[in-house]
N, C-alpha and C positions, 0 to 999 in steps of 0.2 A: 786631565784626559779621564772620562769616565770610565770604571771598571766593567760597568755592565752595558752592553751596546744598545743601541736604539731599538726602539719596537721591531722595526722592520727586520734588522739582523738576527733579533731575538728568536721571531718568528720562523725565519730560515734555518737557524741552528737546531730548533726545536720541532722542526717539519716532521709529521708521523707520531711523534712521540707525546703531542697534549692534544687535549680536547678543541674543538673548534670554537670560533667567536671569541677570543680573548681580546680584552680592550688592550690599548698600547701598554697600560701599566701592569696590567696583569700578564702579558707577555714578556716584561722584563722581569718581573716579579717569578715568574716561572723559571725563568734563565738564572737568575741569582739565586734559587731555590736549589736548582742543578748543580751549581758552582758550591754550595754550602754542603751537598751531600757528599761531593768528593774531598772537601776538606776535613769534615769531622767524624769521629766515630760514634755509632749507636748511642743515643741516651745521653748525649752532650748536654750539661745543664745550662753551661756558660754561652753555648751558642743558642740553645732554645729560650734564655732569657733574652739575649741581644735582639733575637729575629721578632720575639713577641711584642717587645717595646718599641724597636725602630722598623719592622719590617723586612723582608729580605733583602733588599735593594740598598737602602740607608744603612742597614746593620754592616753588610758586606763592605760598602764605601768606608766607612769608618773602621772596621777592624783592619783594613788594608791600607789605610793612609798611614802617614808617616808618624802623625800624633795620634793618641788616643787618648788623650787628655781628658777627662769628665766622662769618659765611656763607662767605667766601670761603676761610678756612684749612682749614673741614672738607672740602672737596673738593680742596685743593690748588692753588688759584687766587689770584692776586694780588688784594689788595683794589682795585686800580683796575681791574682785568678785569671785577668784577664791577659797579663804579660805571658803567663803559663799558657793559656789559650792560644795566642797567638803565635808562640813558639811551637805548638803542636801544629797548627794549621798551616802555617805559611810554606813550610816543604812541599805540601802537596798542590800549591796554586797553580795553575796551568794544566791540570788533569781532565778539565771538564770535555773539550772538545772530543778527546779520546772516548771518554764515557759515552759520550751522545752518539758517536758514529758505531758503537758497539752496541748501543741498546737498539738503534735504528735497523742493525743488521739482525739482531734476535728478534724482532717483532715485540719490542718491550713498550709498554705505555709508562709514562710519568707521571703519577698521581699526586695533586696538590692538596693541602689542606683549604677547605673553603669549595671545592668542587662538589657538584651535587652527589657524586659517586663516593665522595670520601667518606671512610668509616668514622663517624664522629666519636665512636666508643674510645679511639685512641687519644682524644683529647683530654681524657680522664689522666692520663699520663703526665700532664702539667707540661713543665719546660722539659722533660725528660722524653716528651712525645716523639715520633719520629718527624724530622723535617719534611720528609716526602716518603712515598712508596713507588719502587720501581716494581710493575706488574708484568706478568706474561700469562694471557689465556683469557677466561670470560668473565668480563668485570661484573656480571650480574650476580656472582657469588656475594657481591658487596650490596645486594639490593635491599637490605634491612631485614631479611629473613633472620629469625633466631640462630645463633651460633653456639655450638657445644665444641668446647675443646677436650680431647681426649690423648692424654699424654703418658709416657712410663718408659719402663726400662727398655735400652737396646736389647740386652740379653734377655728378651722375654721367654717366658716357660711356655708349654703348649695349654696351660690353663690360661695365662693371660692373653695370648694370642687369641683363643678361643672367645673369651668374654669381650675382648674389645672388638673383634669381627660382629659378635651380635649388637652390640651397643651402636656400633657405627652404622651398620646395616640398614636397623630398624631406625634409627635416627635419620640417615639420610633419606629412607623411603617415605618418611614422615615429613619430610620438606624442612629438616633441621640442617643447617651446614656445618659439615665438621671440621673442625681446624685441628692441624698438628704440625709438627715440624718435619716430616719427610725422612725421619732418621730411621735406621734399621729396629727391628723389634716391633713395638706397641705402634709406634707411629706409623710406620708403612704398613702395617695390617689394618689400622683404621682407615687410612686412604684408600686401600684396596677395597674395603668392605662398602664404602660410600661411593665407589665408581661402580662396582658390581650390582648395587641398588639403584643405579642411575639417577643419584644424589649429587648435590653439590660439596664438595670438599675445597679447602684452601690451605696449601703449604706454605709456610712461612720458614724461609731458608736464612742461613747465618751468612752466607757469601752472595755474590751477585746472582740475578735470577738466569743468567747465562751460563752459570757453572754449576751444573746438577752436583749435588753432595748429600750423601756419599756418591762415588762414582757408580757404586753397585745397583742405586737405584734412579739411573739416568732414564730408565724405559719408564719406571712409574712416575718421575717427574714430568716427563713429557706427556703422559697419558694424563696427569694431572692439569696439565697447561692446556690440553685439549677439549677437556670435558669441566675443568673448574678453573683454580685460579694459583698461580704461584706468585708471592709476593716477597720483597726484601727492602730493607731500608736503607741498605749499601748499595751503592751503584754497580752496573754490570762489569765485569772482571775482577771483583773484590773477591779474595780467598776467604774462606770460613777459618775462623781462630777461635781458640777457647772461651776468649773475651765475648766475640760476637754471639757465639752460642749462648752465653748466659744473657746478653743483653736481648737476643731475638725471643727468648722466653717472655719476657714483659710484654710484648706484642701478641703473642699469641693468647696470653691472659687477658689482655685487655681488648682483643678483637672478640671475644666469646663472653656470652651472657654467665657462662658457668664452666668451671674446669674440671675434669673428673680424672684422677690419677689411677689407671687402672692395674698397674704393677709398679713396683719402685723398691729398691733395695734401699737399706737405711741412708745411704749417702746418695742417692740417686740424683742426678740431675733434673729429673722430672719435679722433684721436690721443690727446686729453684721457681718452676712455673707456678706451681701450688702456691708458694709463699706471695710471689707476685699478684696472683690473684685474690689472695686473702687481704693484700694491701689496699688492693683495688676497691674493696669491697664487694668482689663478684661471688659469687656462690660457689662452694668448694666441695667435691665429694670424692669419696675413695672407695676402690674395689677391695673388700677384705679377701685374705687368702688362707692357706693353711699358714697355723701358727709357728710351723716347723721349716716354713719356706723363707728363705732369706730374701726371697725376689720380693716377697710382699712385706717385708719388714717396715720399709717406708710408707706403705699405705695403713699400715697400723699405728705407726707414730702420728701420721696425721689424723686418723680417728681419734687418737687418745690426746693428742697434744695441740692439734689447730683446730677443734671442733667441726672437722670434716664430716660432710654426712654419709653415711653407709649406702653404699650404692650396689644393688645387687641385681637391676634390670634396667631396660631402656626407660622404663616408666620412672624409675627413681631418679633417673638422671632429667628426664623430662621436668620433672617436679621442681629441681633446681632453676630451670628456666620459667617458671611460673606455667608450666604446659601441662597438659593431660590427654592421653590418647582419647579419639572419639571412636565410634563403631566402625569405622574404615581402617583403624590403626594409624591413622594419622594425628599430628598433634595440634591441639587446640588451646587456647587461652583457659587456664585452670578456674576453679569455681571462684565464687566469691562476686561475680558480676552478676548484671541482670539476666533473667531468663525469660525474654520476651520474644517478639518477632523478630528482631535483628538475631538474637541467638538461633533461633531456628534456621533462618537464613545461612548463617555461617556454619552450623551444623551439616546443612546440605551440600555445602561446597567442599570442593577437593583441594589441597594443595599442589598436586600434581597434574590432574587431568581437569581442563576447562569444562564448563556444564553450561549448556544454552539456558536462557531465563525461563523457558517452558519447564525444562527439566528440573530446576533449582525450583519452581514453585510448586510441581507435583510432589518431589521430595520433602518439602518442608509444610505443604498442606495448606499454603496461601493461593490467592488468585495471582492470575498473570500480572495484573496490575499492581498488588499490593508488594509482589517480590520484585518487580522492575523497580519500584519507588524506592524500598529498602535498599536494594543493591547499589543504587545511585547514591544515597546516603553513606553506605559503608566505603564506596570508593572515593568520596571525597574524605572520609575518616582515614583512608590510607589502608584499611583491613581486607580488601578486596581489590583485584585489579580485572581490568576488561581486556580480553585477548580477541584475536581473529575468529576464534572457534568458542568463544562463551566467556565466562567468568571462573575466576579462580582465587581461591583465599591466600592472602599472603601471610607468612608466618611472624612477621614483624611490623612496625609502623613504616610508613614512608618517609625516608631521610629527606630532611628539609634542605631546599636550595640555598645556599649562602652569598652566591654572587652569580 
């Protein structure tokens, strides 16, 4: 008997948790992925290798079968690695129904690799990428806009809180998504500033998205879920642990095009996020502080030992993303590209407020027909989007649909 139910039963079990229009194979794969999410800890490379090779359904069937002969060799693992992995996974078998009920009750969405909305930047984590994501909030935060991770100490000083508030508020107002971990200190200040600027922010949790942590940030995390997005790779009901916090940091680093450490002690957990960013080839910045402040010792260490870029303003952080401010204080692609009519039209657009074609033409000094034609080309290129109110600039490329 198959471990994964038929497509009809899978769709029923996943009702309201996944996108519409899944094929039969996709519905079964989604259900199998939900099972995998309950079996493994974040970043489990053995699970990632098996799913990458066999697909979620077949990998699950093979792993839970009585015999796993040849399973390890096919994906380049040692037999003992697969045996150890099965010993970790099997005790959690049967948890999926409880998880799906909890997710549906909390209004959570299950995001799957290959979906149009899936953040493809996570794929850079290879076999250690999240198997899936559990999301609560506005999925438009994953629409492809540039993302900046702002992280730092829980025991933030007034200086660190002031700096991250300015960085987050200016970045969010410029159309950049602010990513952090919803912890006390620097993380919380970054999220609050982004929300006050009416911008997008993403909180990546170490536990389930239905269990706000820390408890003192319950109200903040709920506000993020209303105006931004709360993500976790562990299923609903999962408690945060020290290991899961460390694993969560790699997701923050992968989601963002650049990571800026605002304040961190010599052995701060924020340095873990910074090292993940550097390993992924992401841009890394650090905010300097007083040389006498222990709260900035980790930032100074990054500047000295990790080739981090010194960040003293939002414009410095935007340069890490390849962006520069325009005359409206919003983020535009930095120099190096062509400066022709396309550039003039882009400069006339806002990332926050839609503008009618006639207004764009007036601002950039082109005829209505010329501006309309260029806007159409830029829409095809994924650099602008058409709304009911007019045209708006996108901060990043439109994600490709994979199925």
